C-alpha positions as CSV (number, residue, x, y, z in Angstrom):
1,M,107.9,141.9,-108.1
2,P,104.5,142.7,-106.6
3,A,102.8,146.0,-107.4
4,T,103.9,148.9,-105.3
5,T,101.1,151.3,-106.0
6,P,99.4,152.8,-103.0
7,D,96.3,150.7,-103.6
8,A,98.3,147.5,-103.9
9,I,100.2,148.3,-100.7
10,L,97.0,149.1,-98.8
11,D,95.4,145.9,-100.1
12,L,98.4,144.0,-98.7
13,A,98.2,145.7,-95.4
14,R,94.5,144.9,-95.1
15,A,94.8,141.2,-96.1
16,F,94.7,140.2,-92.5
17,M,91.1,141.2,-92.3
18,E,89.7,138.4,-94.5
19,S,92.1,136.0,-92.9
20,R,90.9,136.8,-89.4
21,V,87.2,136.4,-90.5
22,L,88.0,132.9,-91.8
23,L,90.0,131.9,-88.7
24,T,87.3,133.1,-86.4
25,A,84.7,131.1,-88.3
26,V,86.9,128.0,-88.0
27,D,87.5,128.7,-84.3
28,L,83.7,128.8,-83.8
29,D,83.0,125.8,-86.1
30,V,80.6,127.9,-88.3
31,F,81.2,125.8,-91.4
32,T,80.6,122.5,-89.6
33,A,77.3,123.9,-88.3
34,L,76.2,125.0,-91.7
35,A,77.4,122.0,-93.8
36,G,74.4,120.5,-95.5
37,R,72.0,122.9,-93.6
38,T,70.4,126.3,-94.1
39,M,70.1,128.5,-91.0
40,T,69.3,132.1,-90.1
41,A,72.0,134.0,-88.1
42,G,69.9,133.6,-85.0
43,E,69.8,129.9,-85.4
44,V,73.5,129.7,-86.0
45,A,74.1,131.9,-82.9
46,A,71.9,129.6,-80.9
47,A,73.7,126.5,-82.1
48,L,77.2,128.0,-81.4
49,G,76.3,129.8,-78.2
50,T,77.4,133.1,-79.7
51,D,76.1,136.7,-79.8
52,V,73.5,137.3,-82.4
53,R,74.8,140.7,-83.6
54,G,78.4,139.4,-83.8
55,T,77.3,136.2,-85.5
56,T,75.3,138.1,-88.1
57,T,78.2,140.4,-88.9
58,L,80.6,137.5,-89.2
59,L,78.2,135.5,-91.5
60,D,77.6,138.5,-93.8
61,A,81.4,138.9,-94.1
62,L,81.8,135.2,-94.9
63,A,79.1,135.5,-97.6
64,A,80.8,138.6,-99.0
65,I,84.1,136.8,-99.5
66,G,82.4,133.7,-101.0
67,L,82.7,131.2,-98.2
68,L,79.0,131.1,-97.4
69,A,75.9,131.7,-99.5
70,K,73.1,134.0,-98.3
71,D,69.6,133.8,-99.6
72,D,66.5,135.5,-98.1
73,G,68.2,136.0,-94.8
74,S,69.4,132.5,-94.4
75,F,72.9,131.1,-94.7
76,S,74.4,127.9,-96.1
77,C,77.8,126.5,-96.8
78,P,78.3,125.5,-100.5
79,P,79.4,121.9,-100.9
80,G,82.9,122.8,-102.2
81,A,83.5,125.0,-99.2
82,A,82.1,122.5,-96.8
83,A,84.4,119.8,-98.2
84,V,87.4,121.8,-97.0
85,L,86.0,123.8,-94.1
86,S,83.7,121.4,-92.2
87,R,85.4,119.5,-89.4
88,E,83.4,116.4,-90.3
89,S,84.6,116.3,-93.9
90,P,87.2,113.6,-94.8
91,A,89.1,116.3,-96.8
92,S,88.9,118.8,-94.1
93,A,91.6,121.5,-93.8
94,V,90.4,122.5,-90.4
95,P,93.5,121.1,-88.5
96,M,95.7,123.3,-90.7
97,L,93.5,126.3,-90.2
98,A,93.4,125.7,-86.4
99,H,97.2,125.7,-86.5
100,S,97.1,129.0,-88.4
101,A,94.8,130.4,-85.7
102,A,97.5,129.4,-83.1
103,L,100.2,131.1,-85.2
104,W,98.1,134.3,-85.3
105,R,98.8,134.8,-81.6
106,R,102.5,134.5,-82.1
107,W,102.6,136.7,-85.2
108,S,100.7,139.5,-83.4
109,A,103.9,140.1,-81.4
110,L,106.2,140.3,-84.4
111,T,107.1,143.9,-83.9
112,D,108.2,143.3,-80.3
113,V,110.1,140.2,-81.3
114,V,112.0,142.1,-84.0
115,R,112.6,145.0,-81.7
116,H,113.9,142.9,-78.7
117,G,115.0,139.6,-80.3
118,T,113.0,137.5,-77.9
119,P,110.4,134.9,-79.2
120,V,106.9,134.7,-78.0
121,Q,106.6,132.9,-74.6
122,P,105.0,129.4,-74.8
123,P,101.3,129.3,-74.1
124,E,99.8,127.8,-70.9
125,P,99.9,124.0,-70.6
126,E,96.2,123.6,-71.6
127,R,96.5,125.8,-74.7
128,R,99.9,124.2,-75.5
129,E,98.2,120.8,-75.6
130,R,95.4,122.1,-77.9
131,D,98.1,123.8,-80.1
132,R,100.1,120.6,-80.3
133,E,97.0,118.6,-81.4
134,A,96.3,121.3,-84.1
135,F,99.9,121.3,-85.2
136,I,100.1,117.5,-85.6
137,G,96.8,117.5,-87.5
138,A,98.0,120.3,-89.7
139,M,101.2,118.4,-90.5
140,H,99.1,115.4,-91.5
141,T,96.8,117.6,-93.7
142,V,99.8,119.0,-95.5
143,G,101.9,115.9,-95.6
144,A,99.2,113.5,-96.8
145,R,99.0,115.5,-100.1
146,M,102.7,115.2,-100.9
147,A,104.1,112.2,-99.0
148,A,103.9,109.8,-102.0
149,E,105.7,112.2,-104.3
150,V,108.4,112.8,-101.6
151,V,108.9,109.1,-101.2
152,A,109.2,108.7,-105.0
153,A,111.8,111.5,-105.1
154,V,113.8,109.9,-102.3
155,G,113.8,106.6,-104.0
156,P,114.2,104.3,-101.0
157,G,115.4,101.4,-103.1
158,D,116.2,98.3,-100.9
159,A,116.3,100.2,-97.6
160,A,115.0,97.8,-95.0
161,R,114.9,99.9,-91.7
162,L,113.5,103.4,-91.7
163,L,114.0,105.8,-88.8
164,D,111.4,108.6,-88.9
165,V,112.8,111.3,-86.5
166,G,110.1,113.5,-85.1
167,G,107.7,111.5,-87.2
168,A,104.5,113.2,-85.8
169,S,101.4,111.2,-86.7
170,G,103.3,108.9,-89.1
171,T,102.3,110.4,-92.4
172,Y,105.6,109.8,-94.0
173,T,106.2,106.5,-92.2
174,Q,103.0,105.3,-93.7
175,A,103.9,106.5,-97.2
176,F,107.4,104.8,-97.1
177,L,105.9,101.5,-95.8
178,E,103.2,101.5,-98.4
179,A,105.8,102.0,-101.2
180,C,108.2,99.4,-99.7
181,P,106.4,96.2,-98.6
182,A,109.5,94.7,-97.1
183,M,110.5,97.8,-95.1
184,R,110.0,98.2,-91.3
185,A,110.0,101.6,-89.5
186,T,110.7,103.2,-86.2
187,L,108.8,106.3,-85.4
188,F,110.4,108.5,-82.8
189,D,108.7,111.5,-81.2
190,L,107.6,112.9,-77.9
191,P,105.3,110.6,-75.8
192,P,102.0,112.4,-76.5
193,V,102.8,112.6,-80.2
194,V,103.6,108.9,-80.4
195,E,100.2,108.1,-79.0
196,I,98.6,110.3,-81.7
197,A,100.6,108.4,-84.3
198,R,99.6,105.0,-82.8
199,R,95.9,105.9,-82.9
200,R,96.1,107.2,-86.5
201,L,98.2,104.4,-87.9
202,G,96.0,101.9,-86.2
203,S,93.5,102.3,-89.0
204,T,96.1,101.6,-91.7
205,G,97.5,98.4,-93.0
206,V,101.1,99.3,-91.9
207,I,101.0,99.5,-88.1
208,D,102.4,95.9,-87.7
209,R,105.6,97.1,-89.3
210,V,106.0,100.2,-87.1
211,A,107.9,100.4,-83.8
212,F,106.9,103.4,-81.7
213,V,109.6,104.9,-79.6
214,A,108.9,107.8,-77.3
215,G,111.6,110.3,-76.5
216,D,113.0,113.7,-76.9
217,F,115.7,114.0,-79.6
218,Y,117.2,117.1,-77.8
219,R,118.0,114.9,-74.8
220,D,117.8,111.3,-75.8
221,E,119.8,109.0,-78.1
222,L,117.9,107.6,-81.1
223,P,117.2,103.9,-81.7
224,R,120.1,102.3,-83.7
225,G,120.3,99.8,-86.5
226,H,118.7,101.7,-89.4
227,D,119.8,102.1,-93.0
228,L,117.6,105.1,-93.9
229,A,116.6,108.1,-91.7
230,L,114.1,110.8,-92.5
231,L,114.2,114.2,-90.9
232,S,111.1,115.9,-92.1
233,A,110.3,119.5,-91.3
234,I,112.6,119.6,-88.2
235,I,115.7,121.5,-88.9
236,H,113.9,124.9,-89.3
237,Q,113.0,124.8,-85.6
238,N,116.7,124.6,-84.6
239,G,119.7,126.8,-84.6
240,P,122.8,125.5,-86.4
241,E,124.4,124.0,-83.2
242,Q,121.2,122.1,-82.4
243,N,121.1,120.7,-85.9
244,V,124.7,119.6,-85.8
245,E,124.1,117.7,-82.5
246,L,120.9,116.1,-84.0
247,F,122.8,115.1,-87.1
248,R,125.4,113.4,-84.9
249,K,122.7,111.5,-83.1
250,I,121.2,110.4,-86.4
251,R,124.7,109.3,-87.7
252,R,125.0,107.1,-84.6
253,A,121.6,105.6,-85.3
254,L,122.5,104.7,-88.9
255,A,124.5,101.7,-89.9
256,P,127.7,102.3,-91.9
257,G,126.8,103.6,-95.3
258,G,123.3,104.5,-94.0
259,R,121.5,107.4,-95.6
260,L,119.8,110.5,-94.1
261,V,117.2,112.4,-96.1
262,I,116.2,115.9,-94.9
263,R,112.9,117.5,-96.0
264,D,112.7,121.2,-95.4
265,H,112.9,124.6,-96.9
266,V,116.2,124.8,-98.8
267,M,116.9,128.5,-99.4
268,S,118.7,130.4,-102.1
269,P,122.2,131.7,-101.0
270,D,120.6,135.1,-100.3
271,H,117.7,133.6,-98.3
272,T,115.0,135.3,-100.4
273,R,113.8,132.3,-102.5
274,P,111.5,130.5,-102.3
275,A,109.4,133.3,-100.9
276,R,107.5,130.8,-98.8
277,G,110.7,129.9,-97.1
278,A,111.6,133.5,-96.3
279,I,108.1,134.1,-94.8
280,F,108.4,130.8,-92.9
281,A,111.6,132.1,-91.3
282,V,109.6,134.8,-89.7
283,N,107.4,132.1,-88.2
284,M,110.5,130.6,-86.6
285,L,111.6,134.0,-85.4
286,V,108.4,134.5,-83.4
287,G,108.2,130.9,-82.2
288,T,111.7,129.6,-81.5
289,Q,114.9,130.6,-79.8
290,G,117.2,130.1,-82.8
291,G,115.3,128.5,-85.7
292,G,115.1,129.7,-89.3
293,T,115.4,128.4,-92.8
294,Y,118.7,127.4,-94.3
295,S,120.5,127.4,-97.7
296,F,121.9,124.1,-99.1
297,A,125.5,125.4,-98.3
298,E,124.5,125.9,-94.7
299,I,122.8,122.5,-94.4
300,R,125.8,120.8,-96.1
301,G,128.2,122.5,-93.7
302,D,126.3,121.3,-90.6
303,L,126.1,117.8,-92.0
304,E,129.8,117.8,-92.7
305,S,130.5,118.9,-89.1
306,A,128.4,116.0,-87.9
307,G,130.5,113.5,-90.0
308,F,128.3,112.9,-93.0
309,T,129.6,112.5,-96.5
310,A,128.4,112.5,-100.1
311,I,126.0,115.3,-99.4
312,R,123.8,116.6,-102.3
313,L,120.6,118.5,-103.0
314,L,118.2,115.8,-104.1
315,Q,115.3,118.1,-104.9
316,A,114.9,121.8,-105.1
317,D,112.5,123.5,-102.7
318,E,109.1,124.9,-103.7
319,R,106.7,124.4,-100.7
320,M,109.0,122.9,-98.1
321,T,109.8,120.1,-100.5
322,G,113.5,120.6,-100.6
323,L,115.3,117.3,-100.1
324,V,119.0,116.9,-99.1
325,E,120.6,113.5,-98.7
326,A,123.8,112.5,-96.9
327,F,125.5,109.3,-96.0
328,T,127.4,107.9,-93.0
329,P,131.0,106.7,-93.8
330,V,131.3,103.1,-94.7
């Protein structure tokens, strides 16, 4: 249990301050501007087109929390920080941080959402497109670090046809195909997302084994004839009725005896563990009509309602790495 002293509680209440300093620096591309360079606050402001006083205050705060170095009035980004925070770095976490900045807008309305039960209204189309790009980039940043271990935990065996439902930029499609040279895959997602996936997978060695199918799984049927389906980080955005309907579509897309694997938060029966999953449920509260995080018993019940059998928890959840498998009747 965390400390509940007055100082500890006040520290928790003020934690947003450092977070906002970081997210504003990412919004403005401060770290990209300073990667490999030393500049005064005035020079940074000129490069970014920002106010000198505001820029100086922001840079001092970033130096105070250790994300920048300040020496004799000039600022630089240490190599370790630049590797993570510069947009130009191959290991950049900027897409995930940009997604966090988008979440900030939703979470700012949490009090009203809890009071009235209505999620935050979607942003305007232009911002929605930027938020989608940030979200897809964020999912790749997270997924790329754990896709191989998820594939190993799934154990695809001799599965020949993978259906990646809501496959985003193809992070998991790529990992499965790299692990299974004889496998072919269908990536199904919204039309703009499919184009993102096509561009990203174009630089890999697996694109010739991927069929890209654009559609909306809330309205459209899924492509058929697969023996393995992956539903990765999707069920939390849905209410139970939506998940049952989606599971039914996946069952129709799978051959008899086909296998569905769900990757998501899998909560304890009281919905308090893992803690990340409980906090993530708040994200779904502010951002969706009926989404949340679910226990294994709840997921199993919805899968049974959709006609799946042999349902089991394949891997316990730590950081949205819970895996549940189910099979279509033979």
